[in-house]
C-alpha positions as CSV (number, residue, x, y, z in Angstrom):
1,M,-37.5,49.1,45.4
2,V,-39.7,49.6,42.6
3,E,-42.0,47.7,40.7
4,P,-41.7,47.8,36.9
5,R,-44.6,49.8,35.5
6,R,-45.1,52.1,32.5
7,L,-43.8,55.7,33.4
8,L,-46.9,58.1,32.8
9,L,-45.8,61.6,31.6
10,I,-48.5,63.9,31.5
11,F,-48.9,67.8,30.7
12,F,-50.9,70.4,32.6
13,L,-53.9,72.3,31.6
14,S,-55.4,75.0,33.9
15,T,-58.6,77.1,33.4
16,L,-58.7,80.2,35.2
17,L,-61.6,82.5,35.9
18,I,-61.6,85.4,38.1
19,A,-64.4,87.5,39.3
20,Y,-64.5,90.6,41.5
21,S,-67.0,91.8,43.8
22,N,-69.8,94.0,42.4
23,A,-69.2,96.6,45.1
24,N,-69.3,100.2,44.2
25,V,-66.0,101.3,45.3
26,E,-65.5,104.2,42.7
27,E,-66.1,107.1,45.4
28,I,-63.6,105.3,47.9
29,Q,-61.0,104.6,45.4
30,K,-61.1,108.3,44.5
31,D,-60.3,109.3,48.3
32,T,-57.2,107.0,48.1
33,E,-55.9,108.3,44.9
34,E,-53.8,110.7,47.0
35,E,-52.4,108.0,49.0
36,D,-48.6,108.9,48.1
37,E,-49.1,112.2,49.8
38,E,-51.3,110.8,52.5
39,G,-48.5,108.1,53.1
40,K,-45.7,110.4,53.7
41,V,-44.3,111.1,57.1
42,G,-43.1,114.6,58.0
43,G,-43.8,116.3,54.5
44,Q,-40.9,115.3,52.9
45,K,-39.6,112.2,50.9
46,A,-36.6,110.4,52.8
47,Q,-34.3,107.6,51.8
48,G,-34.4,104.7,53.9
49,V,-36.3,102.6,56.1
50,T,-37.6,103.3,59.5
51,Y,-40.4,102.5,61.7
52,D,-43.0,103.3,64.5
53,A,-45.8,101.7,66.1
54,R,-47.9,102.2,63.3
55,S,-45.8,100.7,60.2
56,L,-42.5,100.5,58.6
57,I,-41.7,103.7,56.9
58,I,-40.2,103.3,53.4
59,N,-38.6,106.2,51.8
60,G,-40.5,108.4,53.9
61,K,-43.8,106.7,53.2
62,R,-45.9,104.6,55.3
63,E,-47.0,101.2,53.7
64,L,-49.3,98.3,54.2
65,L,-47.1,95.1,53.0
66,F,-48.6,92.4,51.5
67,S,-45.9,89.9,51.2
68,G,-45.5,86.5,49.5
69,A,-42.7,83.9,50.4
70,I,-41.1,82.4,47.2
71,H,-37.7,80.4,48.0
72,Y,-35.2,80.8,45.0
73,P,-33.9,77.3,45.2
74,R,-37.3,75.7,45.3
75,S,-37.8,76.6,41.6
76,T,-35.7,77.1,38.5
77,P,-34.5,80.6,37.5
78,D,-36.5,80.6,34.3
79,M,-39.5,80.5,36.4
80,W,-38.6,83.3,38.7
81,P,-40.0,86.0,36.5
82,D,-43.5,84.5,36.0
83,L,-43.8,83.7,39.9
84,I,-43.1,87.1,40.7
85,K,-45.3,88.5,38.0
86,K,-48.4,86.4,39.3
87,A,-47.6,87.4,42.7
88,K,-48.0,91.0,42.1
89,Q,-50.9,90.6,40.0
90,G,-52.3,88.9,43.3
91,G,-51.7,92.1,45.1
92,I,-48.4,91.0,46.8
93,N,-46.0,94.0,46.8
94,T,-43.3,92.3,48.9
95,I,-41.5,89.0,48.1
96,E,-39.8,87.3,51.4
97,T,-37.1,84.5,50.9
98,Y,-34.7,82.6,53.3
99,V,-31.0,82.4,52.6
100,F,-30.1,78.7,52.2
101,W,-26.3,78.4,53.8
102,N,-26.0,74.9,52.8
103,G,-26.9,75.7,49.4
104,H,-24.3,78.4,49.4
105,E,-21.5,76.8,51.1
106,P,-21.9,73.1,51.1
107,V,-18.2,72.7,51.6
108,E,-16.3,74.9,53.9
109,G,-15.0,78.1,52.2
110,Q,-16.7,76.5,48.7
111,Y,-19.3,79.1,47.5
112,N,-22.2,78.6,45.2
113,F,-24.5,81.6,43.9
114,E,-25.0,79.8,40.6
115,G,-28.3,78.4,38.9
116,E,-31.2,78.3,41.4
117,F,-29.0,79.3,44.3
118,D,-28.3,82.9,42.4
119,L,-29.5,85.1,45.4
120,V,-28.5,88.3,43.8
121,K,-30.3,87.6,40.4
122,F,-33.7,86.7,42.3
123,I,-33.4,90.1,44.4
124,K,-32.6,92.1,41.2
125,L,-35.8,90.5,39.7
126,I,-38.1,91.6,42.6
127,H,-36.5,95.0,42.3
128,E,-37.4,94.8,38.2
129,H,-41.0,94.2,39.1
130,K,-41.1,97.2,41.5
131,L,-41.7,95.2,44.6
132,Y,-40.1,95.1,47.9
133,A,-38.0,92.1,49.4
134,V,-37.8,90.7,52.9
135,V,-34.3,88.9,53.2
136,R,-34.5,86.2,56.0
137,V,-30.9,85.4,56.5
138,G,-31.1,83.3,59.7
139,P,-28.6,81.4,59.0
140,F,-30.5,78.7,60.6
141,I,-33.9,78.7,58.7
142,Q,-35.9,75.6,59.4
143,A,-38.2,75.9,56.5
144,E,-38.5,72.0,56.3
145,W,-35.3,72.1,54.3
146,N,-32.5,69.8,55.0
147,H,-30.4,70.4,58.3
148,G,-32.6,73.6,58.6
149,G,-30.2,75.2,56.1
150,L,-27.0,74.8,58.3
151,P,-24.2,73.0,56.1
152,Y,-23.4,69.5,57.1
153,W,-19.6,70.3,57.9
154,L,-20.7,72.2,60.7
155,R,-21.3,69.2,62.8
156,E,-17.9,68.4,62.8
157,V,-16.2,71.3,63.7
158,P,-14.6,70.3,67.1
159,G,-16.6,71.5,70.1
160,I,-19.5,73.1,68.3
161,I,-23.2,73.7,69.8
162,F,-25.5,74.9,67.3
163,R,-27.5,78.0,68.0
164,S,-26.1,78.7,71.4
165,D,-23.3,81.1,72.9
166,N,-20.7,78.8,71.7
167,E,-17.7,80.3,70.1
168,P,-17.0,77.8,67.3
169,F,-20.8,78.4,66.1
170,K,-20.6,82.2,66.5
171,K,-17.4,82.2,64.6
172,H,-19.1,80.5,61.2
173,M,-22.4,81.9,61.6
174,K,-20.9,85.6,61.8
175,R,-18.5,84.8,58.7
176,F,-21.5,83.7,56.5
177,V,-24.1,86.2,57.6
178,T,-21.4,88.9,57.1
179,M,-20.5,87.6,53.4
180,I,-24.2,87.6,52.9
181,V,-25.2,91.3,54.0
182,D,-21.6,92.4,52.0
183,K,-22.7,90.7,48.8
184,L,-26.2,92.2,48.8
185,T,-24.5,95.7,49.9
186,Q,-22.0,95.5,47.2
187,E,-25.2,94.9,44.7
188,K,-26.9,98.0,46.1
189,L,-30.0,95.9,47.1
190,F,-30.7,97.4,50.3
191,A,-33.7,100.2,50.2
192,P,-31.4,102.9,51.3
193,Q,-29.0,102.2,48.2
194,G,-31.9,102.4,46.2
195,G,-32.6,98.4,46.3
196,P,-35.8,96.5,47.1
197,I,-34.8,95.1,50.5
198,I,-36.9,96.7,53.1
199,L,-35.9,94.1,56.1
200,A,-33.7,91.6,57.0
201,Q,-34.0,88.7,59.4
202,I,-31.6,87.1,62.0
203,E,-32.0,83.7,63.8
204,N,-35.4,82.0,63.3
205,E,-38.2,81.1,66.0
206,Y,-35.3,80.8,68.8
207,N,-37.6,81.2,71.5
208,T,-39.1,77.6,70.8
209,I,-35.7,76.2,71.8
210,Q,-34.1,79.1,74.1
211,R,-34.8,77.4,77.4
212,A,-32.9,74.4,76.3
213,F,-29.8,76.4,76.6
214,R,-30.4,78.5,79.7
215,E,-28.1,81.3,80.1
216,K,-26.4,80.6,77.0
217,G,-29.5,80.9,75.0
218,D,-30.2,84.4,76.5
219,S,-26.9,85.7,75.8
220,Y,-26.9,84.2,72.3
221,V,-30.1,86.2,71.3
222,Q,-28.4,89.4,72.5
223,W,-25.3,88.4,70.4
224,A,-27.2,87.7,67.3
225,G,-29.1,90.9,67.7
226,K,-25.8,92.8,67.8
227,L,-24.2,90.7,65.0
228,A,-27.2,91.9,63.0
229,L,-27.1,95.6,63.7
230,S,-23.4,95.8,63.3
231,L,-23.5,94.8,59.4
232,N,-24.7,98.3,58.8
233,A,-27.4,97.2,56.3
234,N,-29.4,100.2,57.3
235,V,-32.6,98.5,57.1
236,P,-34.8,97.4,60.1
237,W,-33.9,93.9,61.6
238,I,-36.6,91.3,62.8
239,M,-36.7,88.3,64.9
240,C,-39.6,85.8,64.4
241,K,-41.5,84.5,67.5
242,Q,-39.1,86.1,69.7
243,R,-40.2,87.8,72.8
244,D,-37.1,89.3,74.0
245,A,-35.4,90.7,70.8
246,P,-33.2,93.0,71.6
247,D,-33.7,96.9,70.5
248,P,-34.1,98.1,68.0
249,I,-35.1,94.7,66.5
250,I,-38.6,93.9,65.7
251,N,-40.3,90.6,67.3
252,T,-42.8,89.2,64.9
253,C,-45.7,86.7,64.7
254,N,-45.6,83.2,63.3
255,G,-48.9,81.3,63.0
256,R,-52.4,81.1,61.4
257,H,-54.3,83.7,63.3
258,C,-51.7,86.3,64.7
259,G,-54.7,88.7,64.9
260,D,-55.6,86.9,67.9
261,T,-52.5,85.1,69.1
262,F,-49.6,87.7,68.6
263,Y,-48.8,89.1,72.2
264,G,-47.6,92.0,70.3
265,P,-44.4,94.1,69.9
266,N,-42.3,94.1,72.9
267,K,-41.9,98.0,73.0
268,R,-44.4,100.5,71.8
269,N,-42.3,101.9,69.2
270,K,-42.5,98.8,67.3
271,P,-44.8,98.0,64.4
272,A,-46.9,94.8,64.3
273,L,-45.6,92.4,61.7
274,W,-46.7,88.8,60.5
275,T,-43.6,86.9,59.2
276,E,-45.6,83.7,58.5
277,N,-49.3,83.0,57.8
278,W,-49.4,79.7,56.8
279,T,-51.3,79.2,53.5
280,A,-51.7,75.4,54.6
281,Q,-49.5,72.6,56.1
282,Y,-46.2,71.4,54.8
283,R,-46.8,67.5,54.5
284,V,-44.2,64.6,55.3
285,F,-44.4,61.3,53.7
286,G,-47.3,59.3,55.3
287,D,-49.5,62.5,55.8
288,P,-53.0,62.8,54.3
289,P,-53.9,65.9,52.5
290,S,-53.6,69.1,54.1
291,Q,-55.8,72.1,53.3
292,R,-56.6,75.7,54.4
293,S,-59.4,77.6,53.0
294,A,-59.2,80.8,51.2
295,E,-62.1,82.1,53.6
296,D,-59.9,81.2,56.7
297,L,-56.8,82.9,55.2
298,A,-58.7,86.2,54.2
299,Y,-60.5,86.3,57.8
300,S,-56.9,86.0,59.4
301,V,-55.7,88.7,57.4
302,A,-58.5,91.1,57.8
303,R,-58.3,90.6,61.5
304,F,-54.7,91.3,61.9
305,F,-55.0,94.5,59.9
306,S,-57.9,95.6,61.7
307,K,-55.9,95.2,65.3
308,N,-52.9,97.4,64.1
309,G,-51.1,95.0,62.0
310,S,-49.4,96.6,59.0
311,M,-47.4,93.5,57.2
312,V,-48.5,90.0,56.6
313,N,-46.4,87.5,54.7
314,Y,-47.8,84.4,53.3
315,Y,-45.5,81.3,54.1
316,M,-45.7,80.1,51.2
317,Y,-47.1,82.2,48.5
318,Y,-45.4,79.6,46.1
319,G,-44.0,76.5,47.7
320,G,-42.3,75.0,44.8
321,T,-40.2,71.8,44.9
322,N,-37.5,70.1,47.1
323,F,-35.0,69.1,44.4
324,G,-32.6,66.2,45.1
325,R,-32.1,65.6,48.7
326,T,-32.6,69.4,49.9
327,S,-35.9,68.2,51.9
328,A,-35.8,67.7,55.7
329,S,-36.4,64.7,57.5
330,F,-39.4,62.8,55.9
331,T,-40.6,66.1,54.4
332,T,-41.9,65.3,50.7
333,T,-40.6,66.7,47.4
334,R,-43.5,68.8,46.9
335,Y,-43.8,72.1,49.1
336,Y,-47.1,74.0,49.9
337,D,-48.7,73.1,46.9
338,E,-51.8,74.2,48.5
339,G,-50.7,78.2,48.2
340,P,-52.2,80.7,46.1
341,L,-49.6,79.4,43.5
342,D,-49.3,75.7,43.3
343,E,-46.1,73.8,42.6
344,F,-46.5,74.2,39.0
345,G,-46.5,78.0,39.5
346,L,-50.2,77.9,38.5
347,Q,-52.9,80.0,40.3
348,R,-54.8,77.9,42.5
349,E,-58.4,79.3,42.9
350,P,-60.3,80.6,44.9
351,K,-57.0,81.1,47.1
352,W,-55.4,83.7,44.7
353,G,-58.3,85.7,43.8
354,H,-59.9,86.0,47.3
355,L,-56.5,87.0,48.6
356,K,-56.2,89.5,45.9
357,D,-59.5,91.0,46.8
358,V,-58.8,91.2,50.3
359,H,-55.6,93.2,49.5
360,R,-57.5,95.5,47.4
361,A,-60.1,96.1,50.1
362,L,-57.5,96.6,52.9
363,S,-55.4,99.0,50.4
364,L,-58.7,101.2,50.4
365,C,-58.4,101.6,54.0
366,K,-54.7,103.1,54.3
367,R,-55.6,106.5,55.1
368,A,-57.7,105.8,58.2
369,L,-55.5,102.7,59.2
370,F,-52.3,104.9,59.1
371,W,-53.8,108.3,60.9
372,G,-57.0,107.2,62.4
373,V,-57.6,106.3,65.8
374,P,-59.0,102.7,66.7
375,T,-62.3,102.1,68.5
376,T,-63.9,98.6,69.6
377,L,-67.5,98.6,69.6
378,K,-69.7,95.7,70.7
379,L,-72.5,94.7,68.2
380,G,-73.8,91.6,69.6
381,P,-72.8,88.7,72.0
382,D,-69.9,87.6,69.3
383,Q,-70.1,90.4,67.1
384,Q,-68.0,93.6,67.2
385,A,-66.8,96.4,65.1
386,I,-63.3,98.0,64.9
387,V,-63.6,101.6,63.7
388,W,-60.6,103.5,62.5
389,Q,-61.2,107.3,62.2
390,Q,-58.8,110.0,61.4
391,P,-59.8,112.9,64.1
392,G,-61.1,115.9,62.2
393,T,-61.5,114.3,58.7
394,S,-63.6,111.9,57.0
395,A,-61.3,109.2,56.9
396,C,-62.9,106.2,57.9
397,A,-62.6,102.5,58.0
398,A,-64.6,99.7,59.8
399,F,-64.3,96.1,60.4
400,L,-67.2,94.3,61.3
401,A,-66.5,90.8,62.8
402,N,-69.0,88.1,63.5
403,N,-67.0,85.5,65.4
404,N,-69.9,82.9,65.8
405,T,-68.7,79.9,63.9
406,R,-72.1,78.4,63.0
407,L,-74.8,81.3,62.3
408,A,-74.9,84.2,60.1
409,Q,-76.1,87.4,62.2
410,H,-77.4,90.8,61.2
411,V,-76.1,93.8,63.1
412,N,-77.0,97.6,63.1
413,F,-73.8,99.7,62.2
414,R,-74.3,103.4,62.1
415,G,-78.0,103.0,61.2
416,Q,-77.4,100.2,58.5
417,D,-78.6,96.7,58.7
418,I,-75.8,94.6,57.7
419,R,-75.7,90.6,57.4
420,L,-72.5,89.1,58.6
421,P,-72.1,85.4,57.7
422,A,-70.6,83.0,60.2
423,R,-67.1,83.7,61.2
424,S,-66.6,86.4,58.8
425,I,-65.4,89.9,58.8
426,S,-66.8,92.8,56.4
427,V,-64.5,95.7,55.4
428,L,-66.0,99.0,54.8
429,P,-63.2,101.5,53.8
430,D,-65.5,104.3,54.4
431,C,-67.6,103.2,57.4
432,K,-70.4,103.0,55.2
433,T,-69.7,100.7,52.2
434,V,-69.1,97.0,52.4
435,V,-66.6,96.1,49.9
436,F,-65.3,92.9,51.1
437,N,-66.5,90.1,53.3
438,T,-63.9,87.3,54.0
439,Q,-66.7,84.6,53.8
440,L,-68.1,85.7,50.5
441,V,-65.9,84.4,47.7
442,T,-66.7,85.9,44.3
443,T,-63.6,84.2,42.6
444,Q,-64.4,81.4,40.6
445,H,-63.0,77.8,41.5
446,N,-60.4,75.9,39.5
447,S,-58.8,72.4,39.5
448,R,-55.9,70.8,38.4
449,N,-56.4,68.5,35.3
450,F,-54.0,65.9,34.1
451,V,-53.6,64.9,30.5
452,R,-51.6,61.9,29.4
453,S,-49.0,63.1,26.8
454,E,-49.2,61.1,23.6
455,I,-45.7,61.9,22.5
456,A,-44.0,61.3,25.6
457,N,-45.5,57.9,26.1
458,K,-45.2,56.9,22.5
459,N,-42.9,53.9,22.1
460,F,-41.5,54.3,25.6
461,N,-39.9,51.2,27.6
462,W,-38.1,50.6,30.6
463,E,-34.7,49.0,31.0
464,M,-33.5,48.0,34.4
465,Y,-30.1,47.1,36.0
466,R,-30.2,45.6,39.8
467,E,-27.5,46.3,42.3
468,V,-26.0,43.2,44.1
469,P,-25.7,43.4,47.8
470,P,-22.1,43.6,48.8
471,V,-20.0,41.1,50.9
472,G,-17.1,41.6,53.4
473,L,-16.9,45.4,53.0
474,G,-13.5,47.1,54.2
475,F,-13.7,50.3,56.2
476,K,-14.1,48.2,59.4
477,F,-15.2,48.7,62.9
478,D,-16.6,46.7,65.6
479,L,-20.0,48.5,65.7
480,P,-21.9,50.0,62.8
481,R,-20.9,53.5,62.2
482,E,-23.8,56.6,63.0
483,L,-25.5,57.0,59.7
484,F,-25.4,60.9,59.6
485,H,-21.7,61.0,60.3
486,L,-21.0,57.8,57.8
487,T,-22.7,59.6,55.0
488,K,-21.9,63.3,55.7
489,D,-24.9,64.5,53.4
490,T,-23.6,63.5,50.4
491,T,-26.1,60.3,49.9
492,D,-28.9,58.9,51.3
493,Y,-27.3,55.4,51.6
494,A,-24.7,53.3,53.3
495,W,-24.1,49.8,53.5
496,Y,-23.2,47.8,56.7
497,T,-22.0,44.1,56.4
498,T,-20.7,41.5,58.6
499,S,-20.5,37.6,58.5
500,L,-20.7,35.1,61.2
501,Q,-19.9,31.4,61.5
502,L,-22.9,28.7,62.5
503,G,-22.7,25.3,63.5
504,R,-25.1,22.6,63.0
505,R,-26.0,23.0,66.6
506,D,-26.5,26.5,66.6
507,L,-29.4,26.2,64.1
508,P,-32.8,25.4,65.0
509,M,-33.8,21.5,64.8
510,K,-37.5,21.9,63.7
511,K,-37.8,22.6,60.1
512,N,-40.8,25.1,61.0
513,V,-38.6,27.3,63.0
514,R,-36.4,29.9,61.7
515,P,-34.0,32.5,63.3
516,V,-35.2,36.1,63.4
517,L,-32.9,39.0,62.3
518,R,-33.8,42.0,64.5
519,V,-32.2,45.5,64.1
520,A,-33.1,48.2,66.5
521,S,-32.4,51.3,64.5
522,L,-32.4,55.2,65.3
523,G,-33.6,55.9,61.7
524,H,-34.7,56.5,59.2
525,G,-34.9,52.9,57.3
526,I,-33.3,49.9,56.3
527,H,-33.4,47.1,53.8
528,A,-31.8,43.7,55.0
529,Y,-30.0,41.0,53.1
530,V,-29.2,37.3,54.3
531,N,-26.9,35.5,52.3
532,G,-27.7,37.7,49.2
533,E,-31.4,36.9,49.4
534,Y,-33.7,40.0,50.4
535,A,-35.2,39.7,54.0
536,G,-37.1,42.9,53.8
537,S,-37.4,46.5,55.1
538,A,-38.6,48.5,57.9
539,H,-38.6,52.5,58.6
540,G,-39.5,55.0,60.8
541,S,-41.4,58.3,60.6
542,K,-41.4,61.9,61.1
543,V,-43.0,61.6,64.7
544,E,-40.7,58.4,65.6
545,K,-37.8,58.3,63.6
546,S,-36.6,54.9,65.5
547,F,-38.0,51.7,64.7
548,V,-37.3,47.7,65.0
549,F,-36.9,45.5,62.1
550,Q,-37.6,42.0,62.7
551,R,-38.0,38.9,59.9
552,A,-37.3,35.4,60.0
553,V,-34.5,34.4,57.7
554,S,-32.7,31.6,56.3
555,L,-29.3,30.8,57.9
556,K,-26.8,27.9,57.0
557,E,-24.3,26.0,58.4
558,G,-20.9,27.6,57.9
559,E,-20.4,31.3,57.0
560,N,-23.3,33.6,56.9
561,H,-23.4,37.0,55.0
562,I,-25.3,39.7,56.3
563,A,-25.8,43.2,54.6
564,L,-27.9,46.1,55.7
565,L,-28.6,49.2,53.6
566,G,-29.4,52.1,55.9
567,Y,-31.1,55.0,54.3
568,L,-32.2,58.8,55.3
569,V,-34.9,60.8,54.2
570,G,-33.3,64.2,55.0
571,L,-31.5,65.5,58.1
572,P,-33.5,67.2,60.9
573,D,-34.4,71.0,60.8
574,S,-35.6,71.8,64.2
575,G,-35.0,71.6,67.7
576,A,-32.3,72.2,70.4
577,Y,-28.8,70.2,70.0
578,M,-29.3,69.4,66.4
579,E,-25.6,68.4,66.1
580,K,-26.2,65.5,68.5
581,R,-29.1,64.0,66.5
582,F,-28.1,60.3,65.5
583,A,-29.3,57.6,62.8
584,G,-28.8,54.1,61.7
585,P,-28.4,50.5,63.3
586,R,-27.7,50.6,67.2
587,S,-28.6,47.0,68.1
588,I,-28.5,44.0,65.7
589,T,-29.5,40.6,67.2
590,I,-30.3,37.2,66.1
591,L,-33.0,35.4,67.9
592,G,-34.2,31.7,67.7
593,L,-30.8,30.0,67.5
594,N,-30.3,26.8,69.6
595,T,-27.8,28.6,71.4
596,G,-30.0,31.3,72.5
597,T,-29.9,35.1,71.3
598,L,-26.9,36.2,69.4
599,D,-25.9,40.0,69.7
600,I,-23.7,40.9,66.9
601,S,-23.9,44.6,67.3
602,Q,-20.0,44.3,68.1
603,N,-19.3,41.6,65.5
604,G,-17.1,43.8,63.4
605,W,-19.0,45.8,60.3
606,G,-17.8,46.6,56.9
607,H,-19.1,50.1,55.7
608,Q,-19.8,51.5,52.1
609,V,-21.1,55.0,51.8
610,G,-23.5,55.3,48.7
611,I,-24.9,52.6,46.4
612,D,-22.6,51.5,43.1
613,G,-25.1,53.2,40.8
614,E,-24.7,56.6,42.5
615,K,-20.9,56.3,42.0
616,K,-21.3,55.2,38.5
617,K,-23.6,58.1,37.8
618,L,-26.2,55.8,36.3
619,F,-28.7,58.7,36.2
620,T,-26.3,60.6,33.4
621,E,-26.1,59.6,29.9
622,E,-22.6,58.7,30.0
623,G,-22.9,56.9,33.4
624,S,-25.8,54.8,32.2
625,K,-23.3,53.2,29.5
626,S,-21.1,51.6,32.3
627,V,-23.6,48.8,33.0
628,Q,-25.4,46.1,31.2
629,W,-29.0,47.1,31.1
630,T,-31.9,44.4,30.5
631,K,-35.7,43.9,30.0
632,P,-37.6,44.7,33.5
633,D,-38.6,41.4,35.4
634,Q,-40.7,41.5,38.6
635,G,-38.8,44.2,39.9
636,G,-37.4,44.3,43.3
637,P,-35.1,46.5,45.8
638,L,-31.9,48.0,44.6
639,T,-33.2,48.2,40.9
640,W,-32.6,51.1,38.7
641,Y,-35.0,52.0,35.9
642,K,-34.0,53.8,32.8
643,G,-36.2,55.0,29.8
644,Y,-36.2,57.8,26.9
645,F,-39.2,60.0,26.0
646,D,-39.5,63.0,23.5
647,A,-40.5,66.2,25.0
648,P,-44.2,66.5,25.5
649,E,-46.6,68.6,23.4
650,G,-47.0,72.1,24.1
651,D,-45.4,74.3,26.8
652,N,-47.1,73.4,29.8
653,P,-45.6,72.3,32.9
654,V,-44.8,68.5,32.9
655,A,-45.4,65.9,35.8
656,I,-44.2,62.5,36.0
657,V,-46.8,60.1,37.8
658,M,-45.3,57.4,39.9
659,T,-48.1,55.2,40.8
660,G,-46.9,51.5,41.1
661,M,-43.4,52.8,42.1
662,G,-42.0,52.0,45.7
663,K,-39.4,54.4,47.3
664,G,-36.3,56.1,45.8
665,M,-35.2,59.0,43.6
666,V,-36.1,60.4,40.0
667,W,-33.7,61.9,37.8
668,I,-34.2,63.4,34.4
669,N,-31.5,64.4,32.0
670,G,-29.1,64.0,34.9
671,R,-31.2,66.3,37.4
672,S,-32.7,64.9,40.6
673,I,-36.2,66.1,40.8
674,G,-36.4,64.6,44.3
675,R,-37.4,61.8,46.3
676,Y,-40.3,59.6,46.1
677,W,-42.1,57.2,48.5
678,N,-45.4,55.8,47.1
679,N,-45.7,52.8,49.1
680,Y,-45.7,54.7,52.5
681,L,-49.5,55.2,52.6
682,S,-51.3,57.7,54.5
683,P,-54.2,56.8,57.0
684,L,-56.2,57.1,53.7
685,K,-54.5,54.3,52.1
686,K,-53.1,56.8,49.3
687,P,-49.5,57.9,48.8
688,T,-48.8,61.5,50.1
689,Q,-47.4,62.6,46.7
690,S,-47.7,60.5,43.5
691,E,-47.0,63.4,41.0
692,Y,-43.6,64.8,40.3
693,V,-42.7,68.1,38.6
694,H,-40.4,68.1,35.8
695,Y,-39.3,71.6,34.9
696,K,-38.5,72.0,30.8
697,R,-35.2,73.6,30.4
């Protein structure tokens, strides 16, 4: 599957410069120094979290919440303190994370809360940094995570229907969610106990599939809400993108521009919360680069808060890495690299700094936003002002918006001539002084620079080991087995083998005519061998998993052997009836024979889960000793490559550039750092991802 090329190990350098607006905000800052008193509700401090139509009330005090999503299994525990610290320095006061069921219970009844799955340690680190936490329990999470976070073994529970009013599913969901909440409660991590968790989420974007289940979907939503409330976490629960979230659960918004697209809380006593403001777009293999500008992000945040919003969560603030096989169907190993913190944990400018500036500007508006009354004024054809004024006081904040996407405009606001760049919002925390405009970026830009490591590449050489396609496997069935069920999420690979007898009269008489092997597959890809020779490969895509493989092959008189290596690129993570998704060969035929088209789908197929190198653990030091390694040749499919390198210079993050490789998996010191797929090119004729992170340990 890979071509032998020298592996380039590089370390990372980044120069960071930050500049703040020169606006004079000293007087405004002085007015907000009493925020602790101004934010209090009812004149006394209370322990716990409540809410009203304006905001959450945390320990008796209102808060504007600037939240950043950081998922604990998408980085290593030694990175967590630095990521949380950098988020806080960027004006983030809340960290959000999902809970990953299939990471915590990969085998039914066997739990894992170690290493990068140490949820309690992660939440305690958030608390140590004096930040709030939002825990999205799910347990379905989507998140471009394998199987949407649901463990594979759930698929094999008799009679189960995922995310429906279905007793088998509800039984296991209740057990897991209860276990998670109990664990967090025992560690005193909820806000009423003095911990950082102020919100918890049940289910995830269920409205998108609810109608598929009809009345079973409606009753499931009500059941999920009652389950959440019965767990006595004593913090508000949320459901994102759920119009019919049952009281007192808060329905929240996900999207890029919730200030304009959110239909609002479903009851007047609930606050407007934004659980996912997408900082870019996650990528799948075959995608071109995806960007979202710092200016557009800042505009969306200012817009939402000007229209009664009180919480935004950046999804993702730090995306991180989908280690091993944890990514969902066709999703890249790198996740939301374009967030304010990139995959390496480095600040991406100007996004990080520009968002820090909008957080600072909005914080100056807290008193007016919490206690003021909003008024909307038309300042021009595409211009408006949203003014928050506290009656009987000088507390006032104004948001001046120019919604013309092409031209800057001058507006007159309270006797001042103010220039508004195209599609921008100016923030005036005292209704007089412009301290921030979403389109005017004062933060310096930076870029990632890769420097070749001399130490790591010195005397570096590859060795290779090529696997041999099997013949006549056992575990036989008439038809090829479905690939998800066959692999059970233990590997990406499974072999299918069969043999057939052909007579001289079956084969084409003309020398320039060859039979064609056709395989119609439900996904995700295959490699085909005929009589030990490689015939080729084919694959589907994120949009269309199914595909048809067709190649001319060489058949002979007598016995012929066909071996197909089916492979997956993650399990599905979204949609209704996920337990009924299928993959693997569904129809196998040979065309061009003298006797006509031969359907060998029911010819009797042997099966093998995984490839030999996985079983021998060639990716470990000990396992690699079990085979004979040779010098690399022209390469080819089913080839393992091994090399040793010294740790690179310095303490900067380390990356491996996979240019020249095809498709496969990378291990360093026995740990898989994820899938690579460099020969699946985007429409721009480039791989979607070429650099792969190695976290020093």
